[in-house]
N, C-alpha and C positions, 0 to 999 in steps of 0.2 A: 530621435528628434533630428530633423534635417538641419545641416550645418547653416544654411542660409537664414534660418530664423534667429540664430545667435550672432550678434554683431560685436565687433570690438568695442570695449566700453571701459570707462573709468571705474575704479572701486573707491568708495568714500573712506576717509580715515576711520570713521566710526564702525565700519564693517567688522564683525567679529573675526576672530582668528580663522584662517583657512583650514586649520585642523578641526574646527567644529562643524564643518559642512560647507557646501557650495550651492549656489543657484543651479538650476537645471541647465546643463550645457552638454554639447556633443562630445563623444570621446576624442581625446587629443587636444581639447581646449586647455590653455595654460592660464592660470591665475597667479599673479605675482603681486605681493603686497608688503609694504613697509609701514612705518609709523604714520607717515604723511598721506597714505593712500596707496592705490595700486592700479593695475591694468589687467584686463582679461582679453585674450585673443583666441578665436577658434583656430583649428588646424588649417593653416594656409601659409603661403610664402610671406614671411614677416620677420622683421628684426626689432626686438623690444629692448630699449636701452634703460640702464639703471646706473645711478651714481649720485655724486654730491651736487652737480649742476642742476638745481631745481627746475630751471626754465628750459633746459636742453635735453631732458630725459623723460621717458614715460613714467618711471617709478623713481622718485627721489629717495635716496637712502644715505644716511650719514651727513645730512646738511649741518653745516657749522663745524664739522670735524675735518680739518685740512689733511688729515692722514688718509681719508677716503678720496679716491680719485674722482675728478669731475665726471668722467665716463669710466665707471669701474668695471662694467661688464655688459654683455648682451645675451639675450636668448634669441636664437634664430630657428626658423622652421622651414623645411623644404616642402611642406605640404602635409607631412605626417609626423615625423619625429622632431622633438624640440632638443636643441643643444645649448649648453651654457659655455660661454667663452669669457675668460678673464682678460679684460683690457686694462686693468688697474695695476698699481704698483704692489699692493698687498694681496696675499692669497685670499681666496674665498673658501671658507671652512665648511665642509660637509659634516653631517652627524658622524660621530666617532672620530677617527683620525684622518679621514680623507681631506685633501686640500687640492684646490684647482689653482695653479700658479699662473702668473702673467703669461699670456699667449697660449695657454692650454685650453683644450675643449673637452667637454664631457657630456654624454647624452643624459637627458633628464628622465628618470624613471617615472612611471605612473604613480599617482598617490601624492602624499604630503611630504615635503622636504624642507626643513628649516635650514637656511644658509646663514652664516654670519661672517662679517668682516671685522676682524679683531684689530684694535689699534692700541697704542700705549695707554698706560693708566688703567689697563684691564677693561677697556670699553669694548663692547661687542654690539655691532649694529645688525639687527635681525632683518632678514629678507625671507619672507615666507613664499614658498612655491608649491602649487598644487596642480598637477597635470591629471585631467580627468581620464580614468581608465575605462576599459570596456566592462560592461556588467558581467559579474561572475554568477555562479549558481547560488541560489538562495541557501543560506546556511541555517542549520538548526540553532535554536536558542541554547547557547552554552554558558549563560551568565551564572548558572549555579553548579556547573561541573567543576571538578578539581582542576587546579592550575597545572598546565602541561609542563612537566619537568623532563621530557624525553632527552633533551640535550645536556642535562646536568651530569657531570662526570662522577663516577663512584670512586671516591678516594679512600684508600686504606687509612685507618686512624693515625698511623705514624706519618703518612703523606700529608694529611690534613693539618696535623700539628706543625710540621716543618714548613709547609707553604703558608700557613697563617702567620708564623713568625717572620718569614721572608717578606710577606706583603703587609706587615703591620702598619706601615705608614699610609698605605692606600686605604686600609680598613678604618683608620682613624680620621681619614679625610685631611691629612696634613697637606699644606701647600707644597707643590712640586715634589710629590713622593717619589722615592726610588726603592728598589729592593735593598734590604740590609746586606752588609758584607758577610762573608762566610764566618769571619771571626765573631761578629756581633750575633749572627744566627746561632753559632755554637754556644756562645755565652748565655743567651736568653734561654735556649733549650736546656742547658744544664741547670738553670734556675727553676724552670717550670716543670721539667721532667727529669729529675736527678737520678731516677732509677737506672738510667742508661748514660754511658759516657759519650758525650757528643764532642766531636772534633771537626776541624775544617774538612777533613777528607770524608768523614762520615756523612755530613750534611751535603757535601758535593755529590756523593754517591747517590743519596736519596733523591735529590732534585734531578740529577742526570737521568736516573731510571724513570722518574715520573715524566720528564719531558719526552723521553723515548717512547714510553707507552702511549702518551696522549697524542703523539705525532702520527699514530696509526689508528686504524679502525674506522667505524662509520661516521664519527664526528671528529675526524682528525683535525688537529690544530696546526696551522702552518706557521713557520718561523720559529720552531722550537729546537731545530737541529743546526749545528754549525754549518753544514753544507747548504742550508736554506738561505742563510743571510750573508755568507761571505765574511771576509776579514776587513777591518778589525771587528771582533764580536762584541767585546766589552760586556755591558749589562743587557744587551738586546734580547738574548734568549730568555732571561728571567723576566724582563719587562713584558715580552710577548706572552709568556706563561701566565703571569699575574693578570694581565688585562683580559685574556681569554676566560679565565676562571671567574673574574668579576662580572664579565659581560653576560654570561649565562647563569649567574647566581650559584655556581658551584661553591664559591667562596663568598661569605656574607659577613657583615659586621658582628653578628652573634658569635662567630668563631673566635672572637677575641676573648670570650669567656675562658677559653683554655689557657690564656695567659694571665688569668686572674684579674681581668679588667672588666668593669661594668660599663655598659653603654649609657 
């Protein structure tokens, strides 16, 4: 579809989520939408503004919330690639743990990206972004094929038990979860698996060996070794381990069954 056919346009508030599909548009077109509506721009030199100042931006977001900046950010295009720049006081949250801080820029990937601006009282203002990618090869219908688990790690039974106890707060969806201490880990293991004597040094050894093994191989996890993160280490290595195992569903809430807990 020639670029000249698609013109810069407003997106109405009642438009469905950008994750559900887009109007026909040329590759490189950006769609940006918040609760009050949005904007779509084909790939050309352009700066698209978003923020709280309803009458001064292309896409209003966070109207009525003074914690959101009047101009919180911009999307700029040099004719091909779109970039996000944070002009506001608060960070813009990418999916996962990524944040764009004030003054920082990041290229926007093709496809759907939900961004949030989080403010006090656990408010999160959603800004949907969808950059049209280039058509790929037609894929076969895989709706009935088994779920791909290629990136799931094969844990030994003792490793799964120990890391389940370590990550129990995450698996229970407790607010602000953290890995349990070695002392608590050993105490809980002695309760659920008393056939073996668990001590701080034993659980430390099991977790250290697991981190070392998962830090190498075809699906190596970054941030599991002391030399990866620098000092002070604190809980960082175990947090990285737990988040990686949760992200690819190696560790799931059903594992809490081993602790005698029903979901």
